[in-house]
NUTORSE-154143 format. One record per residue (C-alpha): residue number from 1; x, y, z. Coordinates in steps of 0.25 Angstrom, whole numbers, plus 2048, in hexadecimal, padded with zeros to 3 digits. Layout:
N
{site NUM {X Y Z}}
...
END
This chain:
415
{site 1 {801 801 7FF}}
{site 2 {807 80A 7FE}}
{site 3 {809 818 804}}
{site 4 {805 822 7FB}}
{site 5 {7F5 81F 7F7}}
{site 6 {7E8 829 7FB}}
{site 7 {7DB 821 7FA}}
{site 8 {7D0 82B 7F8}}
{site 9 {7BF 82C 7F9}}
{site 10 {7B8 837 7F7}}
{site 11 {7A8 83A 7FA}}
{site 12 {79E 844 7FC}}
{site 13 {793 845 804}}
{site 14 {786 84C 804}}
{site 15 {780 853 810}}
{site 16 {774 852 817}}
{site 17 {769 85A 81D}}
{site 18 {75F 854 828}}
{site 19 {752 855 827}}
{site 20 {74E 84E 834}}
{site 21 {75B 854 83B}}
{site 22 {764 84C 844}}
{site 23 {768 854 850}}
{site 24 {76C 84D 85D}}
{site 25 {775 841 85F}}
{site 26 {772 837 86A}}
{site 27 {782 832 869}}
{site 28 {78C 83D 866}}
{site 29 {798 833 862}}
{site 30 {790 82A 858}}
{site 31 {786 835 853}}
{site 32 {77A 82F 857}}
{site 33 {76F 838 855}}
{site 34 {761 83A 85E}}
{site 35 {758 838 851}}
{site 36 {757 834 842}}
{site 37 {759 83E 837}}
{site 38 {757 841 828}}
{site 39 {760 847 81F}}
{site 40 {75F 84B 811}}
{site 41 {76E 84A 808}}
{site 42 {770 856 7FE}}
{site 43 {775 856 7F3}}
{site 44 {786 855 7F3}}
{site 45 {787 85D 7E7}}
{site 46 {782 868 7F0}}
{site 47 {786 865 7FF}}
{site 48 {791 859 801}}
{site 49 {79D 857 808}}
{site 50 {7AA 84F 7FF}}
{site 51 {7B4 847 808}}
{site 52 {7C0 841 802}}
{site 53 {7C9 836 80A}}
{site 54 {7D5 830 80A}}
{site 55 {7DC 827 80E}}
{site 56 {7EC 825 80E}}
{site 57 {7F9 81D 815}}
{site 58 {800 82B 814}}
{site 59 {7F3 831 81D}}
{site 60 {7FA 835 82A}}
{site 61 {7EA 838 831}}
{site 62 {7DD 838 82E}}
{site 63 {7DB 847 829}}
{site 64 {7D0 84E 823}}
{site 65 {7CD 85B 81C}}
{site 66 {7BF 862 81D}}
{site 67 {7BD 86C 812}}
{site 68 {7CB 86E 811}}
{site 69 {7CF 871 81F}}
{site 70 {7D4 864 827}}
{site 71 {7CC 860 834}}
{site 72 {7CF 859 83F}}
{site 73 {7C9 849 83F}}
{site 74 {7CB 847 84D}}
{site 75 {7BC 84B 850}}
{site 76 {7B4 83E 856}}
{site 77 {7AB 83E 849}}
{site 78 {7B5 83D 83F}}
{site 79 {7BD 834 849}}
{site 80 {7B0 82B 849}}
{site 81 {7AE 82A 83A}}
{site 82 {7BB 826 835}}
{site 83 {7BE 81C 840}}
{site 84 {7AF 816 83C}}
{site 85 {7B1 815 82E}}
{site 86 {7C0 810 82E}}
{site 87 {7BA 804 839}}
{site 88 {7B3 801 82C}}
{site 89 {7BD 802 821}}
{site 90 {7C0 7F7 818}}
{site 91 {7CC 7F4 80E}}
{site 92 {7CF 7FD 802}}
{site 93 {7D4 7F8 7F6}}
{site 94 {7D9 802 7EA}}
{site 95 {7DF 7F8 7E0}}
{site 96 {7E4 802 7D5}}
{site 97 {7EB 80A 7E0}}
{site 98 {7F1 7FD 7E7}}
{site 99 {7E9 802 7F4}}
{site 100 {7E6 7F9 7FF}}
{site 101 {7E1 7FE 80C}}
{site 102 {7DC 7F2 816}}
{site 103 {7D1 7F3 821}}
{site 104 {7DB 7F5 82D}}
{site 105 {7E2 800 824}}
{site 106 {7D8 80A 825}}
{site 107 {7DB 80C 836}}
{site 108 {7EA 810 832}}
{site 109 {7E8 818 823}}
{site 110 {7E3 829 827}}
{site 111 {7D8 82F 81E}}
{site 112 {7D8 83E 818}}
{site 113 {7CA 842 818}}
{site 114 {7C6 850 810}}
{site 115 {7B8 854 80F}}
{site 116 {7B1 860 809}}
{site 117 {7A3 866 80B}}
{site 118 {79D 86F 7FF}}
{site 119 {795 876 80A}}
{site 120 {797 87C 819}}
{site 121 {79D 876 822}}
{site 122 {795 873 830}}
{site 123 {78A 87E 82C}}
{site 124 {77D 876 82E}}
{site 125 {780 86F 821}}
{site 126 {783 861 825}}
{site 127 {791 862 820}}
{site 128 {797 859 82D}}
{site 129 {78C 84D 828}}
{site 130 {791 84E 818}}
{site 131 {79F 84F 81E}}
{site 132 {7A0 842 828}}
{site 133 {796 839 81D}}
{site 134 {7A0 83C 813}}
{site 135 {7AD 838 81C}}
{site 136 {7A5 82D 820}}
{site 137 {7A1 82A 812}}
{site 138 {7AF 82D 80A}}
{site 139 {7B7 825 816}}
{site 140 {7AD 817 814}}
{site 141 {7B0 819 803}}
{site 142 {7BF 81A 807}}
{site 143 {7C0 80F 811}}
{site 144 {7B6 805 809}}
{site 145 {7AC 805 813}}
{site 146 {79F 7FB 812}}
{site 147 {796 803 81A}}
{site 148 {78A 809 813}}
{site 149 {785 818 813}}
{site 150 {77D 815 821}}
{site 151 {787 80F 829}}
{site 152 {790 818 823}}
{site 153 {787 823 828}}
{site 154 {787 81E 836}}
{site 155 {798 821 836}}
{site 156 {795 82E 82F}}
{site 157 {78C 833 83A}}
{site 158 {796 831 844}}
{site 159 {79C 83D 83C}}
{site 160 {791 846 83B}}
{site 161 {783 840 840}}
{site 162 {77C 845 833}}
{site 163 {787 83F 82A}}
{site 164 {781 834 82B}}
{site 165 {776 839 823}}
{site 166 {77F 83E 816}}
{site 167 {784 82F 812}}
{site 168 {776 82E 80A}}
{site 169 {76F 837 800}}
{site 170 {761 83A 801}}
{site 171 {75B 83B 80F}}
{site 172 {760 834 818}}
{site 173 {75B 830 827}}
{site 174 {765 82F 831}}
{site 175 {760 824 83B}}
{site 176 {764 828 84A}}
{site 177 {765 818 84F}}
{site 178 {764 813 85C}}
{site 179 {770 80B 85E}}
{site 180 {77A 811 868}}
{site 181 {785 80E 85E}}
{site 182 {781 816 852}}
{site 183 {780 809 849}}
{site 184 {771 80D 844}}
{site 185 {773 81D 844}}
{site 186 {774 81C 835}}
{site 187 {770 822 828}}
{site 188 {766 81E 81E}}
{site 189 {761 825 811}}
{site 190 {752 826 810}}
{site 191 {751 82B 802}}
{site 192 {75C 82D 7F7}}
{site 193 {75D 83C 7F1}}
{site 194 {755 838 7E3}}
{site 195 {749 834 7EE}}
{site 196 {742 844 7F0}}
{site 197 {74B 84A 7E5}}
{site 198 {742 856 7E5}}
{site 199 {746 85E 7F1}}
{site 200 {751 868 7EF}}
{site 201 {758 86D 7FC}}
{site 202 {75D 87C 7FE}}
{site 203 {767 87F 80A}}
{site 204 {769 88E 80F}}
{site 205 {777 88E 814}}
{site 206 {773 899 81E}}
{site 207 {782 898 825}}
{site 208 {78C 88F 822}}
{site 209 {793 892 82F}}
{site 210 {797 888 838}}
{site 211 {78C 887 843}}
{site 212 {78D 88B 851}}
{site 213 {788 87E 858}}
{site 214 {78D 872 851}}
{site 215 {782 866 84F}}
{site 216 {78C 85E 858}}
{site 217 {78A 867 863}}
{site 218 {77C 86C 860}}
{site 219 {775 85F 860}}
{site 220 {77D 85B 86C}}
{site 221 {777 866 874}}
{site 222 {769 863 86E}}
{site 223 {769 854 871}}
{site 224 {76E 85A 881}}
{site 225 {763 865 883}}
{site 226 {758 864 879}}
{site 227 {74C 85D 87D}}
{site 228 {746 85F 870}}
{site 229 {751 85A 869}}
{site 230 {74D 84C 871}}
{site 231 {73E 84E 86E}}
{site 232 {743 850 85F}}
{site 233 {74B 842 85F}}
{site 234 {741 839 865}}
{site 235 {733 83E 861}}
{site 236 {735 847 854}}
{site 237 {73F 842 84A}}
{site 238 {73B 834 84B}}
{site 239 {72E 838 844}}
{site 240 {732 840 83D}}
{site 241 {73E 838 836}}
{site 242 {732 82E 832}}
{site 243 {72A 83B 82D}}
{site 244 {736 83F 825}}
{site 245 {73A 831 81F}}
{site 246 {72C 832 81B}}
{site 247 {72C 841 814}}
{site 248 {739 83D 80C}}
{site 249 {733 830 807}}
{site 250 {727 835 803}}
{site 251 {72F 842 7FD}}
{site 252 {723 849 806}}
{site 253 {728 857 805}}
{site 254 {720 85E 80F}}
{site 255 {721 853 819}}
{site 256 {731 855 818}}
{site 257 {731 862 819}}
{site 258 {728 864 825}}
{site 259 {731 858 82C}}
{site 260 {740 860 828}}
{site 261 {73B 86E 82B}}
{site 262 {737 869 839}}
{site 263 {742 85F 83C}}
{site 264 {74A 86C 83A}}
{site 265 {744 875 842}}
{site 266 {742 86B 84C}}
{site 267 {753 869 84C}}
{site 268 {755 878 84D}}
{site 269 {74A 879 859}}
{site 270 {753 86D 860}}
{site 271 {75F 877 85F}}
{site 272 {759 882 865}}
{site 273 {752 879 871}}
{site 274 {761 874 871}}
{site 275 {76A 87A 87F}}
{site 276 {770 885 87A}}
{site 277 {768 886 86F}}
{site 278 {76C 883 860}}
{site 279 {769 88E 855}}
{site 280 {76D 889 847}}
{site 281 {764 88E 840}}
{site 282 {764 89F 83D}}
{site 283 {75B 8AA 839}}
{site 284 {75D 8A6 82B}}
{site 285 {75B 896 82F}}
{site 286 {74C 89C 834}}
{site 287 {749 8A5 828}}
{site 288 {74A 89A 81E}}
{site 289 {742 88F 827}}
{site 290 {737 89B 827}}
{site 291 {737 89E 819}}
{site 292 {736 890 814}}
{site 293 {72B 88E 81F}}
{site 294 {723 899 819}}
{site 295 {725 894 80D}}
{site 296 {720 885 80F}}
{site 297 {715 889 816}}
{site 298 {711 894 809}}
{site 299 {711 888 7FF}}
{site 300 {708 87F 809}}
{site 301 {714 874 808}}
{site 302 {722 874 80B}}
{site 303 {72B 878 800}}
{site 304 {737 878 807}}
{site 305 {73D 870 814}}
{site 306 {749 877 81C}}
{site 307 {751 870 826}}
{site 308 {75C 876 82E}}
{site 309 {769 86E 834}}
{site 310 {773 873 83F}}
{site 311 {775 881 839}}
{site 312 {76B 88D 832}}
{site 313 {76C 885 823}}
{site 314 {75E 883 81D}}
{site 315 {75D 876 817}}
{site 316 {751 879 80C}}
{site 317 {74A 86E 806}}
{site 318 {741 870 7FA}}
{site 319 {736 867 7F7}}
{site 320 {73A 86A 7E7}}
{site 321 {742 871 7DE}}
{site 322 {737 87C 7DB}}
{site 323 {736 87E 7EB}}
{site 324 {744 87E 7EB}}
{site 325 {745 889 7E1}}
{site 326 {73A 892 7E7}}
{site 327 {740 88F 7F5}}
{site 328 {750 895 7EF}}
{site 329 {747 8A0 7EA}}
{site 330 {743 8A2 7F9}}
{site 331 {751 8A0 800}}
{site 332 {757 8AA 7F4}}
{site 333 {74C 8B4 7F7}}
{site 334 {74F 8B6 808}}
{site 335 {75D 8B2 807}}
{site 336 {763 8B9 7FB}}
{site 337 {771 8B8 7FA}}
{site 338 {77A 8C4 7FD}}
{site 339 {77D 8CC 7F1}}
{site 340 {78B 8C8 7EF}}
{site 341 {787 8B9 7EE}}
{site 342 {782 8B3 7E0}}
{site 343 {779 8A9 7E0}}
{site 344 {780 89F 7DB}}
{site 345 {789 89D 7E8}}
{site 346 {77D 8A0 7F0}}
{site 347 {776 894 7EC}}
{site 348 {77F 887 7EB}}
{site 349 {77C 879 7E6}}
{site 350 {770 877 7DD}}
{site 351 {76E 883 7D9}}
{site 352 {765 880 7CB}}
{site 353 {758 884 7D6}}
{site 354 {75C 892 7D4}}
{site 355 {757 88F 7C4}}
{site 356 {74A 889 7CB}}
{site 357 {749 897 7D4}}
{site 358 {74B 8A0 7C7}}
{site 359 {757 8A7 7CD}}
{site 360 {761 8A7 7C5}}
{site 361 {76A 8B3 7CC}}
{site 362 {769 8BC 7D5}}
{site 363 {762 8C5 7D0}}
{site 364 {756 8BA 7D1}}
{site 365 {758 8B8 7DF}}
{site 366 {756 8C7 7E1}}
{site 367 {749 8C7 7DA}}
{site 368 {743 8BD 7E2}}
{site 369 {736 8C1 7E8}}
{site 370 {733 8BD 7F7}}
{site 371 {72C 8AF 7FA}}
{site 372 {71D 8B3 7FB}}
{site 373 {71B 8A8 80A}}
{site 374 {725 8B2 810}}
{site 375 {721 8C0 815}}
{site 376 {72F 8C6 815}}
{site 377 {738 8C9 80B}}
{site 378 {745 8CC 813}}
{site 379 {752 8C6 80C}}
{site 380 {75E 8C0 814}}
{site 381 {768 8C0 80A}}
{site 382 {777 8BA 80F}}
{site 383 {76E 8B2 819}}
{site 384 {770 8A6 813}}
{site 385 {77F 8A3 80D}}
{site 386 {77B 899 802}}
{site 387 {770 88F 7FC}}
{site 388 {773 881 7F9}}
{site 389 {76A 87A 7F0}}
{site 390 {76A 86A 7F1}}
{site 391 {760 85E 7F1}}
{site 392 {760 851 7F7}}
{site 393 {76D 84B 7F3}}
{site 394 {775 83E 7F2}}
{site 395 {77E 836 7FC}}
{site 396 {78D 834 7FB}}
{site 397 {794 832 7F2}}
{site 398 {7A3 82E 7EE}}
{site 399 {7AC 838 7E6}}
{site 400 {7B3 830 7D9}}
{site 401 {7BB 83A 7D5}}
{site 402 {7C7 83F 7DA}}
{site 403 {7C9 84C 7D7}}
{site 404 {7BB 84E 7E2}}
{site 405 {7C5 849 7ED}}
{site 406 {7C9 852 7F7}}
{site 407 {7D7 84C 7FA}}
{site 408 {7E1 84A 7F2}}
{site 409 {7E3 83D 7EC}}
{site 410 {7F1 83C 7EE}}
{site 411 {7F6 841 7FC}}
{site 412 {7E6 842 802}}
{site 413 {7E6 850 806}}
{site 414 {7DB 85A 802}}
{site 415 {7DD 85F 7F4}}
END
């Protein structure tokens, strides 16, 4: 076995947004939740993590780079993921290059990991979820691990709870499980991304700053101090999960929207019920909720569902493209770009929706008339950083094109 070789794998992992929220752990170390949760996977073309993992006898230690900056791997969550995957590693052979790694070699070999998010890290867009899921998936491919996605999800869960839901496309359920060792706390796909193709998703990135209260400490404080959390986990979520699964299976948007909005609001109510109270949403978040509620009511049936994770960003799920076009008109009326911003950098992702909305440039945005259902015509330029337009997407993929790798195939260092 020559000492010069570097063996690499690169994977792309979508992020996911919960429509039935995970908030609260019953086991901090294994990351076991107090309730089931359901999420929608977002199209990786618009929001994803790319991770390259490499192994070489020349590497002196495990090292990791996130968005170009080296970070420490000493944290318990990284160590848990690395340990669990190494335990399951099998023999790997690359005959063409004359490389053979025995099962026992994996314990001695060191890894280099490079990861890149095409969206803000730690701003409430589930970047840690995509990151840990991508790490586990890429390592599993590198180490020839035989476990399927659900079994891998139980490992990813030990890095970041919601990571387990990124291992599938479409709508995904994280089953809380009953066992103390967490062996039955894993993700399953409810339906794939083609099941409900009408849905269109617009994310208002209200702030891409890191949040004041991390999800980890926020959850711990809620579990310790919020009586509403206990009621939610025991009484509310079990029923709501069943109803949400039905709504998804039947593509019943009215029920889906009612449940998603109610669950988001209850999650933020739990945050307020925590001591000291946690405020993830801000005035802009509240305004968006109010605009959506008024519009839905005026139409007689929901056009849009909203959901907010642990941050101020609004994830708005429109029932179809027509509703999405009307939604973008409303959002751009109230939250136009600042005068020095062009529309192209203000609206990212699937820009074809602009055409549906009859918006070619800033002139069209300025010409929008106030939505009839809302008494106020006040505008808030600059309160939204930008919008991302996307849709439900597929699960993780392995990238075979070496040009997309983040590590140099010769040195195993970041490109």
